[in-house]
Every structure is written in C-alpha cells, then in structure tokens.
C-alpha positions, 0 to 999 in steps of 0.5 A: 731725398738722401739718394738725390742729394747725394747723386748731386754732390757727386755730380758737383764734386766731379765738375770741379777741375783738378789742381794744375800740375806742374808741367803747365808752366813748361807746357805753355807755348809762347809762339804762335803756330804761324809764327814757329812755321815762319820761323821754320821755313825762313831760318832752315831752308837758307841753312838745308840749301847751303849745306847741300851746296857745300857738300857738293863743293867739298865732293866735287873739287873746283867750281871753276874750269878754264879752258888753258892753252895747250902748251900749259902743263898740269900745274900751270892749268892748276894755277890758271883755275886757282888764280880766275877763281881768286879774281873772278873778274870778267874782261870783256869790250862794250859796244863800243869797243872799249875794254871793261871790267865785271866783277863776279865776286858775288858768286863766291860769297853766295853761299855764305850770304845765305848764311847770313840770311839765316842769322837775320831771320832768327833775329826777330825770333831772338827779340820776341824769346828774350824781350817778350816771352817772359812777360807773356809767360807769367801773364798767361800762367797767371790768366789760365789758372784764374780762369780755371780757378773762377770756374772752380769757385763757381761749382764750389758756390753751387755745392754751398747753394746746394746745402744751404736750399736743403737746410733752409725751410723757406725756398723762396727767401734762399732764392730772393737772397741769391737774386740780390747777391747776383744784382749787388755783383758779390759772385764778381771775380774782380782780380781776374777781370781787372787784371784783364782790363788793365792789359787793355792800357798797355801795349808792350807785348803788341809793340814787340809783336808788331816789331817783330813782323815787320823786321821779318817782313824787311828781311824777307823783302831785302833778301828778294831784292838781293836775289833779284839783284844777282839775277839780273847782274850775275846769274845770267853770265856763267862764262867769263874771260879771265886774265892771268897777265899779273905780276910776274907774268905780266911780262910772259909772251906765252901767255895769252891775254884772256882766258875763257872760264866757266862756272860749274856750279853755276846752275846750282846757285841759280836754283838755290837762289829761286827756291829761296826767293819764291818761297820768301815771296810767298811767306810775305803774305803770311807775315802780313796776315799774322800782324793783321790778326791784331786788328780785330779781337779774338772774342770767341774764347771770353764769350765762352767765360761770360758763363762764368758770374758776374764776367762781363768784359764783353757786355759791358763793352770794355773791348776798345781798339784792339791793338793792346796787349790784351788782344796778344794775350788772346791769341796766344790763349787760344794757342794754348787752349789745350792747357786752359782745362776749363775752357772745354767744360764752359764750352760745352754748358755754353752748347748746352745752353743754345740746346735747352729749351728754357733759356731763360734760366741760364744766364751762368754756369751757376745756373746750368749747375743749379738745374743739374743739381735738381733745384730748378723746381723750386728756383723762380722764372727770371 
C-alpha cells in the first residue's frame, strides 16, 4: 500500500502548477488579434504608399509638365511649370461659353492628407491604450492568477483528502463529511467568483471598446468618402489649362492667355487612392464584426472552469446581458490563453470526463483527482 500511496502523492504533486514567473505581466496581450491587424493595416498602408509617392517625387523631380510656347527660354519654361504647380487652377469654359475656374489644389495636398488619415487611424488605438489598457491589464493579471491558484487549491485539497482518508478508520464517515462540505460550499472561491460577478455590473471597458470601434468605423467611412470626392471631382482630370498672365506678366503681349499642362504623377495618385479606398472598404465589415462580438457570451472558457468546485457562474445563470466588462475580459482571456496554464489542464480533464464511462462520479476536478489517486473504490455513488 505504501507504494501506491507514494505514487498517488507524486501524481498529485505533479498536477500542481508552478508559480507564475514575473514575465507574465509583460507578456499579456492587451489587444485582440483582429484589432492588432486593423491597426497595422489602417495605419501602415497609407504611410507605406505615401512614402513611395514621396520617394518617386524626390527621385523624378517636378510633378507637372507644361507645354510652353516655342519662343520661351529655358528659365521661362521652368517658371511656367513652377507657377502652374503653385496655383493648380484650371481655366476653362462651361457649356454656355462662359469662363470658369476650377481648383486642383487637393492634388497637391493629397499625400499629406493620407498622413492625416494615418494619424486619425492611430487615435482609436491611443484611446484604448491610455483609457482602458491599464485597467484591463490589472483585471487580466488578477483573474489569470486567481484561476491558476483555484486549480492549485483544488489539487492541494485532494492531497489533504488523501492524507485524511488514509488516516481515517471509517471511510464512510470521511465521505459523508466530504459531501456535507460540498453542500455547504466550503470549496467555493468567493473572491474570484464575486470579482467576476462584479465585472458584470461595470461598463467602462465595453464603452471604450465600442467607442474605439465606432471611431475607427467613422474614420474609415470618412476616408472612403473623401477619396470618392477626389475621384469624382479631380482624379479624372490629368490635363488642365493654366494662366500665368498675373502680376508683372499681365501686360506682356507675347504670353498666351492659357498654357496647357499635364500632371506627371496623376496615375500614381489614382492607384494610391484606389488601393487605400478598396482596402478600407474591406476592413469596414471587420470593424463591425469586432463590435458585434460583444453581443454574445464566450462561454467556452468559463464552462471549462466549471470543473472547479463550487465555481458555477454559468450554472447559476449569473450571465445576463453580454454588454459589460466581464464579456470584454473573457475575450481578452481567450487572446491570452497561453498565459492561463490551468486552462489546458482543466480542458484535458473535461475531455477525459466526456470519455469516462462513469460520468456520474465526476463533477469537479476534485472528483477526477480522487479517481486518479485511487479513492474511487471507497467513494459512494452520487
């Protein structure tokens, strides 16, 4: 018997989780994978395309080419290109033959407007980082630590039960005491369970998370509308008529009233705007999906922890409306599942419970450990 008792003690000792390392606090992910992808694409794409546009501008030189008269000298032609690029005003005639002007100045500021778009896309991330991430970090650190400790307390309880059962002269009396302790909820974990229950009545995290997604959705829609406006009004006109008869040149008879010009990098701006607009349109459903995740509970994680004794946040129907901080915490617990060591252990126990023939003997991880420790021979049936 001593050999079997020693084997049971070693098995139960190996089931204990090691003490968490200090790197857990630094390794917590405070962004969901989909949110991280959105931040990378929405901020990085315009910055990447603008850097390519600026690189080509610096390498190729002027972005405009004007067809100056043949009697112009080189300096006069250079002056014409510079003056028309500075003004970017198209002089034309309407259907009734009246003179009209149209500003193309938005083409000049288009690369800089994409920089503004990248900054705007970064603002929701800053909102989450400074308004919600510190509190979320504390919540995750505490809950993960308590869940692992709850699992360890369950295993230590089985170790104690093993010693008491070995020293007990009346096994039936021992199991009656165990059943009474379960009925009176001596095995519950009030701090953790009440903390999770309290999080169902707070809404700070869920408010900031929804606000973050709404701001991102607003900026995506505004950027798409801005690009549509550019295409409808400007991005179909790569040629325009420029007038340089202003100032000292206004009275010069040899200068024509209008000079035709062509935008050299017009096609590059079109490709950039189409790329940004099409990607942003595809990202809008992703943002909506992220917000709609909060409309349903992620019960898979808590259902596994129902194996802990008296941890019945689900079975007591305490989960009400999912729009609260607890649901946000559950989403981020799922994203940090690698830091939750007890989850894999309990998930394995839950799977073994489904494969066990006598399922009525297993309600909690304590029941499972007693079976492994060899106490099932004297344990009464439920």
